[in-house]
C-alpha positions in Angstrom: -11.2 14.4 9.3 -11.5 17.8 7.6 -10.1 19.2 4.2 -8.1 21.5 6.5 -6.5 18.8 8.7 -5.7 16.8 5.5 -4.0 19.9 4.0 -2.2 20.4 7.0 -1.2 16.8 7.3 0.1 16.9 3.9 1.9 20.0 4.1 4.0 18.3 6.8 5.1 15.2 4.9 8.9 15.1 3.9 9.7 15.1 -0.1 9.7 11.3 -0.5 6.4 10.9 1.7 4.8 13.7 -0.4 5.9 11.8 -3.7 4.6 8.6 -2.4 1.0 10.7 -1.6 1.1 12.1 -4.6 1.4 8.9 -6.7 -1.3 7.1 -4.6 -3.7 10.2 -5.0 -3.0 10.4 -8.6 -4.1 6.7 -9.0 -7.0 7.1 -6.7 -8.2 9.9 -8.5 -8.0 8.3 -11.9 -9.9 5.3 -10.4 -12.4 7.4 -9.2 -12.7 9.1 -12.6 -13.1 5.6 -14.2 -15.9 4.8 -11.7 -17.7 8.0 -12.4 -17.7 7.5 -16.2 -18.7 3.9 -15.6 -21.8 4.9 -13.6 -22.6 7.7 -16.2 -22.4 5.4 -19.3 -24.7 2.9 -17.5 -26.9 5.4 -16.5 -27.0 6.8 -20.5 -25.8 10.0 -19.4 -23.1 10.0 -22.4 -25.6 8.5 -25.0 -26.5 11.9 -26.7 -22.8 12.9 -26.8 -22.1 9.3 -28.4 -25.1 9.8 -30.7 -23.7 13.3 -32.0 -20.0 11.9 -32.6 -21.4 9.2 -34.6 -23.6 11.6 -36.8 -20.7 13.8 -37.3 -18.5 10.8 -38.1 -21.0 9.8 -40.4 -21.3 13.2 -42.3 -17.6 13.1 -42.7 -16.8 15.7 -40.4 -14.0 14.1 -38.7 -10.3 14.0 -39.6 -8.0 11.3 -39.2 -5.4 11.4 -36.4 
């Protein structure tokens, strides 16, 4: 199914169906985000950013929330 076909199908949903689809898609997108972050963490792609954050914290460059 193409993106255009999906867009067409979504545009034809009733209001209750669209609300249900939106809730489903938001959960789907959040789960995909979580999977990607986990993949990036395991691959070490966030190590440099974490190191910089630790250095800034240790240098006192952070403010309490």
